[in-house]
C-alpha positions as CSV (number, residue, x, y, z in Angstrom):
1,X,19.8,10.7,13.2
2,X,20.6,9.0,10.0
3,X,18.1,11.2,8.5
4,X,18.9,14.4,10.5
5,X,22.4,14.3,9.1
6,X,21.4,14.4,5.4
7,X,19.1,17.1,6.0
8,X,16.3,14.3,4.9
9,X,14.1,15.2,7.9
10,X,10.4,16.9,6.6
11,X,10.6,15.9,2.9
12,X,7.5,13.4,1.1
13,X,9.9,11.8,-1.1
14,X,12.2,10.4,2.1
15,X,8.8,9.6,3.8
16,X,7.8,7.6,1.1
17,X,11.3,5.6,0.6
18,X,10.6,4.9,4.4
19,X,6.9,3.6,4.2
20,X,7.9,1.6,1.1
21,X,10.7,0.0,3.4
22,X,8.0,-0.9,5.9
23,X,5.5,-2.3,3.9
24,X,7.7,-4.1,1.7
25,X,7.7,-7.4,3.8
26,X,4.2,-7.7,3.6
27,X,3.8,-7.1,0.7
28,X,6.3,-9.2,-0.6
29,X,5.0,-12.1,2.0
30,X,1.2,-11.6,0.0
31,X,2.4,-11.1,-2.8
32,X,4.5,-14.4,-2.8
33,X,1.6,-16.4,-1.2
34,X,0.0,-15.6,-5.1
35,X,2.8,-16.3,-7.2
36,X,2.9,-19.8,-5.6
37,X,-0.6,-20.5,-6.8
38,X,0.5,-19.8,-10.8
39,X,0.9,-23.3,-11.9
40,X,3.9,-23.8,-13.4
41,X,3.1,-25.8,-16.1
42,X,1.5,-22.7,-18.0
43,X,5.1,-21.2,-17.9
44,X,6.1,-24.2,-19.5
45,X,4.0,-23.8,-22.2
46,X,5.2,-20.5,-22.4
47,X,8.0,-21.5,-22.2
48,X,8.1,-24.1,-25.5
49,X,5.9,-21.4,-27.5
50,X,9.2,-19.6,-27.2
51,X,8.2,-16.8,-24.8
52,X,11.5,-15.0,-23.2
53,X,11.5,-14.3,-19.3
54,X,9.6,-10.7,-20.1
55,X,7.3,-12.0,-21.9
56,X,6.4,-14.6,-19.5
57,X,6.3,-12.0,-16.4
58,X,4.3,-9.9,-18.3
59,X,1.6,-11.7,-20.3
60,X,1.4,-14.6,-18.6
61,X,2.3,-14.6,-15.1
62,X,1.0,-10.8,-14.2
63,X,-2.6,-11.5,-15.7
64,X,-3.0,-14.3,-13.2
65,X,-1.6,-13.0,-9.9
66,X,-3.6,-9.3,-10.4
67,X,-6.0,-9.8,-8.4
68,X,-3.2,-10.3,-5.6
69,X,-1.1,-7.5,-7.1
70,X,-4.4,-5.4,-6.7
71,X,-5.0,-6.7,-3.0
72,X,-1.6,-6.1,-2.2
73,X,-1.8,-2.6,-4.0
74,X,-4.5,-1.8,-1.6
75,X,-3.3,-3.6,2.0
76,X,-0.1,-1.3,1.3
77,X,-1.7,1.7,-0.1
78,X,-4.0,1.6,3.7
79,X,-1.0,1.0,5.8
80,X,0.8,3.7,4.9
81,X,-2.4,6.5,4.2
82,X,-3.1,5.5,8.5
83,X,0.6,5.5,9.5
84,X,1.2,7.8,12.6
85,X,4.2,7.4,14.8
86,X,6.7,7.7,11.5
87,X,4.7,10.7,10.3
88,X,4.9,12.2,13.5
89,X,8.7,11.6,13.9
90,X,9.9,12.9,10.4
91,X,7.8,15.1,8.9
92,X,7.0,18.5,11.0
93,X,5.5,21.1,8.5
94,X,6.4,20.7,4.7
95,X,5.7,17.2,4.7
96,X,3.0,16.6,7.0
97,X,0.7,13.6,6.2
98,X,-3.3,13.3,7.0
99,X,-3.1,11.3,10.6
100,X,-1.1,13.9,12.2
101,X,-3.4,16.7,10.4
102,X,-5.9,15.3,12.2
103,X,-4.0,14.9,15.9
104,X,-3.2,18.8,15.2
105,X,-7.4,19.1,16.4
106,X,-6.9,18.3,19.5
107,X,-5.3,20.4,21.6
108,X,-4.7,22.0,25.5
109,X,-8.0,23.6,25.4
110,X,-9.8,20.6,24.5
111,X,-11.4,18.2,21.2
112,X,-12.9,19.8,18.5
113,X,-15.3,16.8,18.1
114,X,-17.2,18.6,15.2
115,X,-14.2,19.7,13.1
116,X,-11.9,16.5,13.9
117,X,-15.0,14.3,13.0
118,X,-15.6,15.9,9.3
119,X,-11.6,16.4,8.7
120,X,-11.8,12.8,9.9
121,X,-14.4,11.6,7.0
122,X,-13.1,13.3,4.3
123,X,-9.3,11.8,5.3
124,X,-11.2,8.4,5.0
125,X,-12.7,9.2,1.2
126,X,-9.5,8.3,-0.9
127,X,-9.3,4.7,0.9
128,X,-13.0,4.2,0.5
129,X,-13.0,5.2,-3.0
130,X,-9.8,3.1,-3.7
131,X,-11.6,0.4,-2.2
132,X,-14.5,0.7,-4.1
133,X,-12.7,1.2,-7.2
134,X,-10.3,-2.0,-6.9
135,X,-13.4,-4.3,-5.2
136,X,-13.8,-6.5,-7.7
137,X,-10.0,-7.3,-7.8
138,X,-9.7,-7.0,-4.2
139,X,-12.3,-10.1,-3.9
140,X,-10.5,-12.1,-6.2
141,X,-7.7,-11.4,-5.3
142,X,-8.0,-11.9,-0.9
143,X,-10.3,-15.0,-2.0
144,X,-7.2,-16.8,-4.4
145,X,-5.7,-18.0,-0.7
146,X,-9.3,-20.2,0.0
147,X,-9.9,-23.8,0.0
148,X,-10.2,-24.8,-3.9
C-alpha cells in the first residue's frame, strides 16, 4: 500500500531496495560469523603500526574476510535471482524479473514445456557463471566456519 501510494510499483530500483532489505539479515548473519573469526591480535598489530580505522578495515580485515564476502554475495545474489513472490506482487511489466517471466509460459491452454525448459536453462546461466567465477573464494568462505 505504501509503495502504491508513492507510485513506486513496477520500478526496478524499488525492487532492488526491497530485495536488499529482505536479504540484509541473512547477509549480516553470515558476515558476522566471518568477522568473528578475525584474530583481534592482527587488528591490534595494525593499530600499533599506526593504521587508522579505515586502513584497518580495508588493508587488514577485508583481505581476511574476502572469502566470506564472496560467499555472502553469491548467496544473496541467488536468493534475489530466484525470488518470485515479491517480484510478482510488486511488478507488472516494466520491472518484471526472470521468475515471473518464466511463470508466464504457463497459461490456460497448458504448459509449453519445450520453451519453458529452454528459458529456464538460459535463466540459470547467470547464477551458474557467478558460482563458477567465485568458486575458489566460495569454497574458502563456506569452509571458514569448519572445525580447525
